[in-house]
MARBA-3410 file (N, C-alpha, C, O; in Angstrom, 1 decimal):
210
139.5,-43.5,37.2,141.0,-43.2,37.1,141.2,-42.7,38.5,140.6,-41.9,39.1 ~ 142.4,-43.3,38.9,142.6,-43.1,40.3,143.5,-41.9,40.6,144.3,-41.5,39.7 ~ 143.3,-41.3,41.7,144.2,-40.1,42.0,145.7,-40.4,42.0,146.0,-41.5,42.2 ~ 146.6,-39.4,41.9,148.0,-39.8,42.0,148.2,-39.1,43.5,148.1,-37.9,43.8 ~ 148.6,-40.2,44.3,148.9,-39.9,45.7,150.3,-39.5,46.2,151.1,-39.4,45.3
150.5,-39.2,47.2,151.9,-38.6,47.5,152.9,-39.6,47.1,152.7,-40.8,47.2 ~ 153.9,-39.2,46.7,155.0,-40.1,46.1,154.8,-40.8,45.0,155.7,-41.5,44.7 ~ 153.6,-40.8,44.3,153.4,-41.3,43.1,153.9,-40.5,41.9,153.7,-39.3,42.0 ~ 154.4,-41.0,41.0,154.7,-40.3,39.9,153.7,-40.2,38.8,152.9,-41.1,38.8 ~ 153.7,-39.2,37.9,152.6,-39.1,36.9,153.0,-40.0,35.8,154.2,-40.3,35.7
152.0,-40.4,34.9,152.3,-41.3,33.7,153.4,-40.7,32.9,153.5,-39.5,32.9 ~ 154.2,-41.4,32.3,155.2,-41.0,31.3,154.8,-41.4,29.9,154.3,-42.5,29.8 ~ 154.8,-40.7,29.0,154.6,-41.1,27.7,155.8,-41.4,26.9,156.5,-40.5,26.5 ~ 156.0,-42.5,26.6,157.2,-43.0,25.6,157.0,-42.6,24.3,156.1,-42.9,23.6 ~ 158.1,-41.7,23.8,158.1,-41.1,22.4,159.4,-41.5,21.7,160.5,-41.1,22.1
159.3,-42.3,20.6,160.3,-42.8,19.7,161.2,-41.6,19.5,160.7,-40.6,19.1 ~ 162.4,-41.8,19.8,163.4,-40.7,19.3,164.8,-41.2,18.8,165.3,-42.3,19.2 ~ 165.3,-40.4,18.2,166.8,-40.8,17.6,167.8,-40.0,18.2,168.9,-40.3,17.9 ~ 167.6,-39.1,19.0,168.5,-38.3,19.7,168.7,-38.4,21.1,169.5,-37.7,21.7 ~ 167.9,-39.4,21.8,168.3,-39.8,23.0,167.4,-38.8,24.0,167.8,-38.8,25.2
166.5,-38.1,23.6,165.9,-37.2,24.3,165.0,-37.9,25.5,164.5,-38.9,25.1 ~ 164.8,-37.5,26.5,163.9,-37.9,27.6,162.5,-38.1,27.2,161.9,-37.4,26.4 ~ 161.9,-39.1,27.9,160.4,-39.2,27.7,159.9,-38.3,28.1,160.5,-37.7,29.1 ~ 158.6,-37.7,27.5,157.9,-36.7,28.1,156.7,-37.2,29.1,156.2,-38.3,29.1 ~ 156.4,-36.2,29.8,155.2,-36.5,31.2,154.0,-36.3,30.2,154.0,-36.0,29.0
152.9,-36.6,31.0,151.6,-36.4,30.5,151.4,-35.0,30.6,150.8,-34.4,29.7 ~ 151.7,-34.3,31.6,151.7,-32.8,31.9,152.4,-31.9,30.7,152.1,-30.7,30.5 ~ 153.2,-32.7,30.0,153.8,-32.0,28.8,152.9,-31.5,27.6,153.1,-30.6,26.9 ~ 151.8,-32.6,27.6,151.0,-32.2,26.5,150.3,-30.9,26.2,150.3,-30.2,27.2 ~ 149.7,-30.4,25.3,149.1,-29.1,25.2,147.8,-29.2,26.0,147.2,-30.3,26.1
147.4,-28.0,26.4,146.2,-27.8,27.2,145.1,-28.5,26.5,144.4,-29.3,27.1 ~ 144.9,-28.2,25.2,143.7,-28.8,24.4,143.7,-30.3,24.3,142.6,-30.9,24.3 ~ 144.9,-30.8,24.2,145.0,-32.3,24.2,144.4,-33.0,25.6,143.6,-34.0,25.7 ~ 144.9,-32.3,26.4,144.7,-32.9,27.8,143.1,-32.5,28.1,142.5,-33.4,28.8 ~ 142.6,-31.6,27.7,141.0,-31.4,27.7,140.3,-32.5,27.0,139.3,-33.0,27.4
140.9,-32.7,25.7,140.1,-33.8,25.0,140.2,-35.1,25.8,139.2,-35.6,26.0 ~ 141.4,-35.6,26.3,141.5,-36.7,27.1,140.5,-36.7,28.3,139.9,-37.8,28.6 ~ 140.3,-35.6,28.9,139.7,-35.6,30.2,138.0,-35.5,29.8,137.1,-35.7,30.7 ~ 137.8,-35.1,28.7,136.5,-35.3,28.2,135.9,-36.5,27.8,134.8,-36.6,27.4 ~ 136.7,-37.6,27.8,136.4,-39.0,27.5,135.2,-39.3,28.1,135.1,-39.0,29.3
134.2,-39.9,27.4,132.7,-40.2,28.1,132.9,-41.2,29.3,131.9,-41.2,30.1 ~ 133.7,-41.8,29.5,133.8,-42.9,30.6,134.2,-42.2,31.8,134.0,-42.8,32.9 ~ 134.8,-41.0,31.8,135.1,-40.5,33.0,134.1,-39.7,33.7,133.3,-39.0,33.0 ~ 134.0,-39.8,35.2,132.6,-39.1,35.8,133.4,-38.1,36.7,134.6,-38.1,36.8 ~ 132.4,-37.3,37.3,133.0,-36.2,38.1,134.0,-36.4,39.1,134.8,-35.5,39.3
133.9,-37.5,39.8,134.8,-38.1,40.8,136.1,-38.3,40.2,137.1,-38.1,40.9 ~ 136.2,-38.7,38.8,137.4,-38.9,38.2,138.1,-37.5,37.8,139.3,-37.3,37.9 ~ 137.3,-36.6,37.4,137.9,-35.3,37.2,138.5,-34.7,38.5,139.7,-34.2,38.6 ~ 137.5,-34.8,39.6,138.2,-34.3,40.8,139.5,-34.8,41.4,140.3,-34.1,42.0 ~ 139.6,-36.2,41.1,140.9,-37.1,41.4,142.1,-36.4,40.6,143.2,-35.9,41.1
141.8,-36.4,39.4,142.9,-35.8,38.5,143.2,-34.3,38.7,144.3,-33.9,38.3 ~ 142.4,-33.5,39.2,142.8,-32.2,39.7,143.6,-32.0,40.7,144.2,-31.0,40.9 ~ 143.6,-33.2,41.6,144.5,-33.2,42.7,145.9,-33.6,42.4,146.8,-33.2,43.1 ~ 146.0,-34.2,41.4,147.4,-34.7,41.0,148.5,-33.7,41.0,149.6,-33.9,41.6 ~ 148.3,-32.5,40.5,149.4,-31.4,40.4,148.8,-30.1,39.9,147.7,-30.1,39.4
149.5,-29.1,40.1,148.8,-27.9,39.8,148.6,-27.7,38.2,147.6,-27.0,37.9 ~ 149.3,-28.3,37.3,149.2,-28.1,35.8,147.8,-28.9,35.6,147.1,-28.3,34.8 ~ 147.4,-30.1,36.1,146.2,-30.8,36.0,145.2,-30.2,36.5,144.2,-30.1,35.8 ~ 145.2,-29.7,37.6,144.2,-28.8,38.3,143.9,-27.6,37.4,142.7,-27.4,37.3 ~ 144.8,-26.8,36.9,144.5,-25.7,35.9,143.7,-26.5,34.7,142.7,-25.9,34.3
144.1,-27.4,34.1,143.2,-27.8,33.0,142.0,-28.2,33.3,141.1,-28.0,32.5 ~ 141.9,-28.9,34.5,140.3,-29.2,34.9,139.6,-27.9,35.1,138.4,-27.8,34.7 ~ 140.1,-26.9,35.8,139.2,-25.8,36.3,139.2,-24.5,35.5,138.3,-23.7,35.4 ~ 140.6,-24.5,34.7,140.8,-23.2,34.1,139.9,-22.7,33.0,139.4,-21.6,33.3 ~ 139.5,-23.3,31.8,138.6,-22.8,30.9,137.5,-23.2,30.8,136.8,-22.8,29.9
137.0,-24.3,31.8,135.6,-24.5,31.8,135.3,-25.7,30.9,134.2,-26.2,31.1 ~ 136.0,-26.1,29.9,135.7,-27.0,28.9,135.3,-28.5,29.4,134.4,-29.1,29.0 ~ 136.2,-28.9,30.5,136.0,-30.3,31.1,134.8,-30.2,31.9,133.9,-31.1,31.7 ~ 134.5,-29.2,32.8,133.4,-29.5,33.7,132.0,-29.0,33.0,130.9,-29.1,33.4 ~ 132.5,-28.2,31.6,131.0,-28.0,31.0,130.7,-29.4,30.0,129.6,-29.6,29.5
131.8,-30.4,29.9,131.3,-31.4,29.3,130.8,-32.3,30.3,129.9,-33.1,29.8 ~ 131.1,-32.4,31.7,130.6,-33.3,32.6,129.2,-32.9,32.9,128.3,-33.7,33.1 ~ 128.9,-31.6,32.9,127.5,-31.1,33.2,126.6,-31.6,32.0,125.7,-32.4,32.2 ~ 127.0,-31.4,30.7,126.2,-31.7,29.7,125.9,-33.2,29.5,124.9,-33.6,29.0 ~ 127.0,-34.0,30.1,126.9,-35.4,30.0,125.9,-35.9,31.1,125.3,-36.9,30.8
125.7,-35.3,32.3,125.0,-35.7,33.5,123.7,-35.1,33.3,122.7,-35.8,33.5 ~ 123.5,-33.9,32.9,122.1,-33.3,32.7,121.7,-32.8,31.2,121.6,-31.6,31.0 ~ 121.7,-33.5,30.4,121.5,-33.2,29.0,120.3,-32.5,28.7,120.3,-31.9,27.7 ~ 119.3,-32.6,29.6,117.9,-31.8,29.5,118.0,-30.4,29.9,117.0,-29.6,29.7 ~ 119.1,-30.0,30.5,119.2,-28.7,30.9,119.9,-27.8,29.8,120.0,-26.6,30.1
120.5,-28.4,28.7,121.3,-27.3,27.7,120.5,-26.2,27.2,121.0,-25.1,27.1 ~ 119.2,-26.6,27.0,118.6,-25.4,26.4,118.4,-24.3,27.2,117.9,-23.3,26.7 ~ 118.8,-24.3,28.6,118.8,-23.1,29.3,120.2,-22.3,29.2,120.4,-21.2,29.7 ~ 121.0,-23.0,28.3,122.3,-22.0,28.4,122.6,-21.8,26.7,122.8,-22.8,26.0 ~ 122.6,-20.7,26.3,122.9,-20.1,25.1,124.3,-20.5,24.9,125.2,-20.2,25.7
124.7,-21.0,23.8,125.8,-21.4,23.1,127.1,-20.4,23.0,128.3,-20.7,23.1 ~ 126.5,-19.3,22.9,127.2,-18.0,22.5,127.7,-17.3,24.0,128.4,-16.3,24.0 ~ 127.4,-17.9,25.2,127.7,-17.2,26.4,128.6,-18.2,27.2,128.7,-19.4,27.2 ~ 129.3,-17.1,27.9,130.4,-18.2,28.7,129.6,-18.4,30.0,128.6,-17.8,30.4 ~ 130.3,-19.6,30.7,129.4,-20.2,31.9,130.5,-20.5,32.8,131.6,-20.8,32.3
130.2,-20.4,34.0,131.2,-21.0,35.1,130.6,-22.5,35.3,129.7,-22.7,36.2 ~ 131.0,-23.4,34.6,130.4,-24.8,34.4,130.7,-25.4,35.9,129.7,-25.9,36.5 ~ 131.8,-25.3,36.5,132.1,-25.8,37.7,131.2,-25.4,38.7,130.8,-26.3,39.4 ~ 130.7,-24.1,38.9,129.8,-23.6,39.8,128.3,-24.1,39.4,127.6,-24.6,40.4 ~ 127.8,-24.1,38.2,126.6,-24.9,37.9,126.5,-26.3,38.1,125.5,-26.8,38.5
127.6,-26.9,38.0,127.6,-28.5,38.4,127.5,-28.4,40.0,126.5,-29.1,40.4 ~ 128.2,-27.9,40.8,127.9,-27.9,42.0,126.5,-27.4,42.6,125.9,-28.0,43.6 ~ 126.0,-26.5,42.0,124.8,-26.0,42.3,123.7,-27.2,41.9,122.9,-27.7,42.6 ~ 123.8,-27.4,40.7,122.7,-28.5,40.3,122.9,-29.9,41.1,121.9,-30.6,41.3 ~ 124.0,-30.1,41.4,124.3,-31.4,42.3,123.6,-31.2,43.6,122.9,-32.1,44.1
123.8,-30.0,44.4,123.6,-29.6,45.5,122.0,-29.7,45.6,121.5,-30.2,46.5 ~ 121.1,-29.2,44.6,119.8,-29.1,44.5,119.4,-30.5,44.4,118.6,-31.0,45.2 ~ 120.0,-31.3,43.5,119.6,-32.8,43.5,119.6,-33.6,44.7,118.8,-34.6,44.8 ~ 120.4,-33.4,45.6,120.5,-34.1,46.9,119.3,-33.4,47.6,118.5,-34.2,48.1 ~ 119.1,-32.3,47.8,118.0,-31.8,48.6,116.6,-32.2,48.2,115.7,-32.6,49.0
116.5,-32.0,46.9,115.1,-32.6,46.3,114.9,-34.2,46.8,113.9,-34.7,47.2 ~ 116.1,-34.6,46.5,115.8,-36.1,46.8,115.4,-36.3,48.3,114.5,-37.2,48.6 ~ 115.9,-35.7,49.3,115.9,-35.7,50.6,114.3,-35.3,50.7,113.5,-36.0,51.3 ~ 113.9,-34.2,50.3,112.5,-33.8,50.5,111.5,-35.0,50.0,110.5,-35.3,50.7 ~ 111.9,-35.5,48.8,110.9,-36.3,48.4,110.7,-37.7,49.3,109.6,-38.2,49.5
112.0,-38.2,49.7,112.1,-39.2,50.4,111.4,-39.0,52.0,111.0,-39.9,52.7 ~ 111.4,-37.8,52.5,110.8,-37.4,53.6,109.3,-37.4,53.6,108.7,-37.5,54.6 ~ 108.7,-37.3,52.4,107.2,-37.2,52.3,106.6,-38.3,52.9,105.6,-38.1,53.6 ~ 107.0,-39.6,52.8,106.2,-40.8,52.9,106.0,-41.0,54.6,104.9,-41.4,55.1 ~ 107.0,-40.6,55.3,107.1,-40.6,56.6,106.1,-39.6,57.3,105.4,-39.9,58.3
106.2,-38.4,56.7,105.6,-37.1,57.1,104.0,-37.2,56.8,103.2,-36.6,57.6 ~ 103.6,-38.0,55.7,102.2,-38.2,55.3,101.6,-39.2,56.3,100.4,-39.1,56.5 ~ 102.3,-40.0,56.9,101.7,-41.2,57.5,101.7,-40.9,59.1,101.1,-41.6,60.0 ~ 102.6,-39.9,59.4,102.8,-39.8,60.9,102.5,-38.4,61.4,102.2,-38.2,62.6 ~ 102.5,-37.5,60.3,102.3,-36.1,61.0,101.1,-35.6,60.6,100.2,-35.3,61.4
100.9,-35.5,59.3,100.0,-34.7,58.5,98.9,-35.6,57.6,99.3,-36.2,56.6 ~ 97.7,-35.7,57.9,96.7,-36.5,57.3,96.3,-36.1,55.8,95.9,-36.9,55.0 ~ 96.6,-34.8,55.6,96.0,-34.2,54.4,97.4,-34.0,53.3,98.3,-33.2,53.6 ~ 97.4,-34.8,52.0,98.5,-34.9,51.1,98.6,-33.3,50.6,99.7,-33.1,50.1 ~ 97.8,-32.4,50.6,97.9,-31.1,50.1,98.7,-30.4,50.8,99.5,-29.7,50.2
98.6,-30.4,52.3,99.4,-29.8,53.2,101.0,-30.3,53.2,101.9,-29.6,53.3 ~ 101.1,-31.7,53.0,102.2,-32.3,52.9,103.0,-31.6,51.7,104.2,-31.3,51.8 ~ 102.4,-31.4,50.4,103.0,-31.1,49.2,103.1,-29.5,49.4,104.1,-29.0,48.9 ~ 102.2,-28.9,50.0,102.6,-27.5,50.3,103.9,-27.2,51.2,104.8,-26.4,50.8 ~ 104.0,-27.9,52.2,105.3,-27.9,52.8,106.4,-28.3,52.2,107.5,-27.7,52.3
106.3,-29.4,51.3,107.5,-29.8,50.4,107.8,-28.8,49.6,109.0,-28.5,49.4 ~ 106.8,-28.1,49.0,107.0,-26.8,48.1,107.8,-25.8,48.7,108.8,-25.4,48.2 ~ 107.3,-25.5,49.8,107.8,-24.5,50.7,109.5,-24.7,50.7,110.4,-23.9,50.4 ~ 109.7,-26.1,51.2,111.2,-26.4,51.4,111.9,-26.3,50.1,113.1,-25.9,50.2 ~ 111.3,-26.5,48.9,112.0,-26.3,47.6,112.2,-24.9,47.3,113.2,-24.5,46.8
111.1,-24.2,47.6,111.4,-22.8,47.3,112.3,-22.0,48.0,112.9,-21.0,47.4 ~ 112.7,-22.5,49.4,113.4,-22.1,50.3,114.9,-22.3,49.9,115.8,-21.5,50.3 ~ 115.1,-23.3,49.1,116.5,-23.4,48.4,117.1,-22.3,47.5,118.3,-22.2,47.3 ~ 116.2,-21.4,46.9,116.5,-20.4,46.3,117.4,-20.6,45.0,118.3,-19.9,44.6 ~ 116.8,-21.9,44.5,117.6,-22.5,43.2,116.5,-22.2,42.2,115.3,-22.0,42.4
117.2,-22.3,40.9,116.6,-22.2,39.5,115.5,-23.4,39.5,115.8,-24.6,39.7 ~ 114.1,-23.0,39.0,113.2,-24.0,39.0,113.4,-25.1,38.1,113.0,-26.2,38.4 ~ 114.1,-24.8,37.1,114.3,-26.1,36.1,115.4,-27.0,36.8,115.3,-28.1,36.3 ~ 116.2,-26.7,37.6,117.0,-27.6,38.5,116.2,-28.5,39.2,116.5,-29.7,39.2 ~ 115.1,-28.0,39.8,114.3,-28.6,40.7,113.3,-30.0,39.8,113.0,-31.1,40.1
113.1,-29.3,38.8,112.0,-30.0,37.9,112.9,-31.1,37.2,112.3,-32.1,36.9 ~ 114.1,-30.9,36.9,114.9,-31.8,36.2,115.4,-33.1,37.1,115.7,-34.1,36.5 ~ 115.4,-32.8,38.5,115.8,-33.8,39.5,114.6,-34.6,39.8,114.8,-35.7,40.3 ~ 113.3,-34.1,39.6,112.3,-34.8,39.7,111.9,-35.7,38.7,111.4,-36.9,38.9 ~ 112.1,-35.3,37.4,112.0,-36.1,36.2,113.1,-37.1,36.4,112.8,-38.3,36.1
114.4,-36.8,36.9,115.3,-37.9,36.7,114.8,-38.9,37.7,114.8,-40.1,37.3 ~ 114.3,-38.7,38.8,113.6,-39.8,39.7,112.6,-40.5,39.0,112.6,-41.7,39.1 ~ 111.8,-39.9,38.3,110.7,-40.5,37.8,111.1,-41.4,36.6,110.4,-42.3,36.2 ~ 112.2,-41.1,35.9,112.6,-41.8,34.6,113.8,-42.9,35.0,114.3,-43.7,34.2 ~ 114.0,-42.9,36.4,114.8,-44.1,36.7,114.1,-45.5,36.5,113.0,-45.7,36.1
115.0,-46.5,36.9,114.2,-48.0,36.6,112.9,-48.2,37.2,112.7,-48.4,38.4 ~ 112.0,-48.2,36.1,110.6,-48.2,36.6,110.4,-49.4,37.6,109.2,-49.4,38.1 ~ 111.1,-50.5,38.0,110.7,-51.6,38.8,111.2,-51.1,40.2,110.7,-51.7,41.1 ~ 112.2,-50.2,40.4,112.6,-49.7,41.6,112.0,-48.2,42.1,111.6,-47.3,41.4 ~ 112.1,-48.3,43.5,111.6,-47.0,44.2,110.2,-46.4,43.6,110.1,-45.2,43.3
109.3,-47.4,43.7,108.0,-46.8,43.3,107.3,-45.8,44.3,106.5,-45.0,43.9 ~ 107.7,-45.9,45.5,107.0,-44.8,46.4,107.7,-43.6,46.2,107.0,-42.6,46.1 ~ 108.9,-43.6,46.0,109.7,-42.3,45.6,109.2,-41.8,44.4,108.9,-40.6,44.3 ~ 109.0,-42.6,43.4,108.5,-41.9,42.1,107.1,-41.3,42.3,106.7,-40.2,41.8 ~ 106.3,-42.1,43.2,104.8,-41.5,43.3,105.0,-40.2,44.0,104.4,-39.3,43.5
105.7,-39.9,44.9,105.7,-38.6,45.6,106.5,-37.5,44.8,106.4,-36.3,44.9 ~ 107.4,-38.2,43.8,108.1,-37.2,43.1,107.1,-36.7,42.0,107.1,-35.5,41.7 ~ 106.2,-37.6,41.4,105.2,-37.0,40.5,104.3,-36.1,41.2,103.9,-35.1,40.6 ~ 103.8,-36.3,42.3,103.0,-35.5,43.0,103.5,-34.0,43.1,102.9,-33.0,42.9 ~ 104.8,-34.0,43.6,105.5,-32.7,43.8,105.6,-32.1,42.4,105.4,-30.9,42.3
106.0,-32.9,41.5,106.2,-32.1,40.1,104.9,-31.5,39.6,104.9,-30.4,39.1 ~ 103.7,-32.2,39.7,102.5,-31.4,39.3,102.3,-30.3,40.3,101.6,-29.4,39.9 ~ 102.6,-30.4,41.3,102.3,-29.4,42.3,103.0,-28.3,42.1,102.4,-27.2,42.2 ~ 104.2,-28.3,41.7,105.1,-27.2,41.3,104.7,-26.6,39.9,104.7,-25.4,39.6 ~ 104.3,-27.5,39.0,103.8,-26.9,37.7,102.4,-26.2,37.9,102.1,-25.3,37.2
101.7,-26.6,38.8,100.4,-26.0,39.0,100.8,-24.6,39.6,100.4,-23.5,39.1 ~ 101.5,-24.7,40.7,102.0,-23.2,41.3,102.5,-22.3,40.3,102.1,-21.1,40.3 ~ 103.4,-22.8,39.4,103.9,-21.8,38.4,102.8,-21.3,37.5,102.7,-20.1,37.1 ~ 101.7,-22.3,37.0,100.6,-21.7,36.1,100.0,-20.7,37.0,99.7,-19.6,36.5 ~ 99.6,-20.9,38.3,98.9,-19.9,38.9,99.7,-18.5,39.2,99.0,-17.5,39.4
100.8,-18.5,39.3,101.7,-17.3,39.3,101.6,-16.6,38.0,101.4,-15.4,37.9 ~ 101.8,-17.3,36.9,101.7,-16.9,35.7,100.3,-16.2,35.4,100.2,-15.0,35.0 ~ 99.3,-16.9,35.6,97.9,-16.4,35.5,97.7,-15.3,36.4,97.0,-14.4,35.9 ~ 98.2,-15.2,37.5,98.0,-13.9,38.5,98.6,-12.8,37.7,97.9,-11.8,37.5 ~ 99.9,-12.9,37.3,100.6,-11.9,36.7,100.0,-11.4,35.4,100.1,-10.2,35.0
99.3,-12.4,34.6,98.5,-12.0,33.4,97.4,-11.1,33.8,97.3,-9.9,33.3 ~ 96.6,-11.5,34.6,95.4,-10.7,35.2,95.5,-9.5,35.8,94.7,-8.6,35.7 ~ 96.8,-9.3,36.4,97.2,-7.9,36.9,97.4,-7.0,36.0,97.3,-5.8,36.3 ~ 97.7,-7.2,34.6,98.1,-6.3,33.7,96.9,-5.6,33.1,95.9,-6.3,33.2 ~ 96.8,-4.6,32.8,95.9,-3.7,32.1,95.1,-4.5,31.1,95.8,-5.3,30.3
93.6,-4.5,31.0,92.9,-5.1,30.1,93.2,-4.9,28.7,92.9,-5.8,27.9 ~ 93.7,-3.5,28.3,94.2,-3.5,26.9,95.6,-4.3,26.6,96.0,-4.6,25.5 ~ 96.3,-4.5,27.7,97.5,-5.4,27.4,97.2,-6.9,27.4,98.1,-7.7,27.1 ~ 96.0,-7.3,27.6,95.7,-8.7,27.7,95.3,-9.3,26.6,94.5,-8.7,25.8 ~ 95.7,-10.5,26.3,95.4,-11.0,25.0,94.9,-12.7,25.2,95.6,-13.4,26.0
94.0,-13.1,24.5,93.5,-14.5,24.6,94.7,-15.3,24.4,94.9,-16.2,25.2 ~ 95.6,-15.1,23.3,96.6,-15.8,23.0,97.7,-15.9,24.3,98.3,-17.0,24.7 ~ 97.9,-14.8,24.7,99.0,-14.7,26.0,98.2,-15.6,27.1,98.8,-16.4,27.8 ~ 96.9,-15.3,27.2,96.5,-16.0,28.4,96.4,-17.7,28.1,96.7,-18.6,29.0 ~ 96.2,-17.8,27.0,96.3,-19.6,26.7,97.5,-20.1,27.1,97.7,-21.3,27.5
98.5,-19.1,26.9,99.9,-19.7,27.0,100.3,-20.0,28.5,101.4,-20.4,28.9 ~ 99.4,-19.7,29.3,99.5,-19.9,30.9,99.1,-21.3,31.2,99.3,-21.8,32.3 ~ 98.5,-22.1,30.2,98.1,-23.3,30.3,98.6,-24.4,29.3,97.9,-24.9,28.4 ~ 99.8,-24.8,29.7,100.7,-25.6,28.6,100.0,-26.9,28.6,99.6,-27.5,29.6 ~ 100.0,-27.4,27.4,99.6,-28.7,27.0,100.1,-29.9,27.7,99.4,-30.9,28.0
101.4,-29.6,27.9,102.2,-30.6,28.4,102.6,-30.7,29.9,103.6,-31.4,30.4 ~ 101.7,-29.8,30.6,101.9,-30.0,32.0,101.9,-31.2,32.7,102.6,-31.3,33.8 ~ 101.2,-32.3,32.3,101.3,-33.6,33.0,102.3,-34.3,32.5,102.6,-35.3,33.2 ~ 102.9,-34.1,31.5,104.0,-34.9,30.9,105.2,-35.0,31.9,105.6,-34.0,32.5 ~ 105.8,-36.4,32.0,106.8,-36.4,33.0,107.7,-37.5,32.3,108.7,-37.9,32.8
END
């Protein structure tokens, strides 16, 4: 969907009338109807950005109640829905921007590993440790980082094999670090508060699943 540039008119909706009333503009539709149109699956985040620049009315529809950006978020990152209770409100535009920014940084970090491994550091553990420190320095939710790594791994199997290799290494490294932190927290508790069941929970069976 192209943006409405300077001097362009908004689409006009022709309505059959018998009283000679003027045709209505797209922006005359109720907000709920416009939101429903903008949640059409074929529309991407770029399309929504373009639409929001057309006029103040469409800007308010795109950004006002959060339904449009919430749909875009759920469409692009469906695996993350379990982190958002349905009964809680959320700034979906902010969440979308944050997840998008994390994705870009994660991909840059993974792409940089190959060069650093062969030209700077002979130890893969140190390379992964440095990469892990870079990811932690983002200060972003861990599930955002893991989701991007999984996205890389689940892309076309015939492409970007080197990228997938290092993404898998980082993913395992992140999960191992999370397990070690959880185990440390568990061991620091008084012995009377420790239980075998809680301790076993620090070693998830699906840690290596990608």
